[in-house]
C-alpha positions, 0 to 999 in steps of 0.5 A: 763720508758724511762726518759728524755734525760740527765736523761736517760743518768744518768741512766748509766754512759757515761764514761764506757769504751768498755773493761769493758762492758763485765763485766757490761753485766755479772753482769747485767744479774743477777736477782737482777740487772735487776731493776724495771719495773715501768709502765708509768701509775704509773708515770702518777697517781703519777704526777697527785696526786702531781699536785693537792696537790700543786695546792691546797696549792698555791690556799690556800695561794693566796686566804687567806690574812692571809697567805700573808707573806714571810714565806708562799710565800716561801712555795708557791714557794716550792709548785710551784717547786714541781708542775713543777716537776709533770707537766714535768713528766705528759707531758713526760709520756703522750707523751710517752703513746701516741707515744707507742700506735701509737696515736701520731707521731712526728719527731725525731728533734721535740722530741729532742727539746721537751726533751730539754725543759722538761729537763730544766724544770725538772732540774730547778725545782729540784734546786729550790725545794732544794733551797726553802727548805733551804730558809724556814729553814733559815726563820724559824731560823730568826723567832725563834732567831730574833723574835723581828727583824723578820719583819725588817729583812725579809721584803716583798722586801727582800722576793721578791728579794730572790724568784726572785734570786732563780728562776733565779739561778735555771733556769741558773743551769738547762740550764747549766746542760742540756748543760754540763751533760756529765761533771763530774764537773757539777755532782759534783756541783749538789752533793755538792749543795745537801749535803750543803742544807742537812747539812744546814737544819740539823744544823738549825733545830737541833739548833731551836729544842734545843732552843725550848726544853730549853724553854719548860723545863724552862716553865715546871719547873716554872709551873710544868706542864708536858703537855709541854713535849708532845709539845717537843715530837711533835717537835722532831717528826716533825724534824724527818719527815722533815729531814727523808723524805728529805733524803729518797726521794733525797738521792738515786738519789744523791748517784746514781750521786756519784757512776757515778763519783766515780765507773762507771765501778764497777759491784756493782755500775752498779747494783745500776744504774738499779734502777734509775726509783725507784729513780725518783719515790722517787723524785716525792713522795717528791713532794707529801709529801711536801704539807702535811709537810709544809702546813698541819702539 
């Protein structure tokens, strides 16, 4: 699949010198360095599934008045972010399929402008998705440790300001990334942001799980009912799923960015670059799995 303009350039590092291109070509000729040939139809199908799932989540939250609270508004924003990833993927894939089959002819200048718009939408939705994952974790942390003061801390006005701030910052970040995507400093900022969100979620969820486990042990010792151990186990499984899916889906892509910055000419790194399409599939899969985790479980 031919990805979007900046993302296509992220497939392989742009700072590879001509003197090292022969080594890259030699290593890239091996079988396991050829990458995966993923058909556009698969991207299209996966994008449609993600779009439908996240639309259902948004519709359920907007329709059910019992879900009109800051926590569910954040989940709704997360679904919208994932939906934007799906929409940008669908639009790009549809145009590519139409152009490949000769059903659509567009001037190169128009294609470049469309690429820029879709790229900005994709990058902005990626940043907003990561941001709202962190916001949801913070919201749950406040719910558990400041339960009596939750409604005074997380007011509707503060929730709206938080959501607006995330969307604004994501739009600005996506625009900056499109303009300066060749700058390693931009990639380092994106990598640092991912690592920060991962550590934040890990610390908050472990702290929340430790408190829940302590309360369950206390209740179990007082009532002498082992049934609470199943709830503790369920909490552990949920925590594992949340952090595991987040790391599995986003980890390879950001590790790809780290290799671009640290070892752009290393032969083994170039082999890793060839699997870029697989990393994009994992990101889209995260948009498919998010509704299942945050809305249904």
